C-alpha positions in Angstrom: -3.3 -2.0 11.7 -2.4 1.2 13.8 1.5 1.5 12.4 -0.5 1.0 8.6 -2.7 3.7 8.9 0.2 6.1 10.8 2.6 5.1 7.7 -0.5 5.9 5.6 -1.5 9.0 6.8 1.8 10.8 5.2 1.8 11.8 1.7 5.1 11.4 1.6 5.0 8.1 2.2 2.3 7.3 0.4 4.2 9.1 -2.4 6.7 6.9 -2.0 4.7 3.6 -1.7 3.7 4.6 -5.3 7.2 5.1 -6.9 7.5 1.2 -5.3 4.9 0.4 -7.0 5.4 1.4 -10.2 8.9 -0.2 -9.9 9.5 -2.1 -7.1 13.2 -3.0 -5.8 14.5 0.9 -6.0 17.6 1.7 -3.8 17.4 4.6 -1.7 19.5 6.6 -3.9 17.0 6.0 -6.6 14.4 7.1 -4.2 16.0 10.1 -2.8 16.3 11.2 -6.8 12.2 10.8 -7.4 11.7 13.2 -4.1 12.6 16.6 -3.0 13.8 15.2 0.2 17.4 14.6 2.1 18.5 10.9 2.4 17.9 11.2 6.2 14.6 12.1 5.6 13.9 9.7 3.3 15.3 7.1 5.4 13.3 8.2 8.3 9.9 7.8 6.2 11.2 4.4 4.7 11.7 3.3 8.4 8.3 3.9 9.2 7.2 2.3 6.2 9.1 -0.8 7.4 7.8 -1.1 10.9 4.1 -1.1 9.4 5.5 -3.7 7.4 4.6 -2.2 4.0 7.9 -2.1 2.9 10.3 -5.2 2.6 14.1 -4.8 2.1 16.6 -6.9 0.8 20.8 -6.2 0.9 22.3 -7.0 -2.3 26.3 -6.7 -1.7 26.4 -3.1 -0.1 22.7 -2.8 -1.4 19.3 -2.3 0.3 16.6 -2.9 -1.9 13.4 -1.4 -0.9 9.8 -3.6 -2.3 6.8 -2.5 -1.7 4.4 -5.3 0.6 0.9 -4.6 -0.5 -0.5 -7.5 2.5 -1.1 -4.8 5.1 -3.3 -2.7 2.7 -5.0 -5.6 1.0 -5.8 -6.5 5.4 -7.2 -3.1 5.4 -9.3 -3.4 2.2 -10.5 -6.9 3.4 -11.1 -5.6 6.9 -12.6 -1.7 6.5 -13.8 -1.7 2.8 -15.3 -5.2 2.0 -17.8 -5.6 4.8 -19.3 -2.5 3.8 -19.1 -3.3 0.1 -21.0 -7.0 0.3 -24.6 -5.8 1.0 -24.3 -3.5 -2.2 -23.2 -6.4 -4.1 -25.6 -9.2 -2.6 -28.5 -6.0 -3.1 -27.4 -5.9 -7.1 -27.2 -10.3 -7.1 -30.4 -9.9 -5.9 -32.2 -7.4 -8.4 -30.3 -9.5 -11.2 -32.1 -12.9 -10.3 -35.1 -11.2 -9.5 -35.1 -9.4 -13.0 -33.9 -12.8 -14.2 -37.2 -14.3 -13.3 -39.4 -11.6 -14.4 -37.9 -12.5 -17.9 
């Protein structure tokens, strides 16, 4: 998970993930056209995202297409957010049951 947190810490990489979320399967050229950076800089960011398993790639001929992989983000949500959400949801459920008994 350290690689995922490191990758998500950079706003440029988060913006690239947002671009892939909006339209999955983009090439490097397409992603470069949406940010004010050199191809080398975008490639460096994509390499970090790939290493964190946040981006998967597939080759179609000579073109490399980038796809968002939401699984690591979901893993973070389940581990770090979900467990803190459970007590609140349980309290709401208990309140609902209590109110229904009063009626």
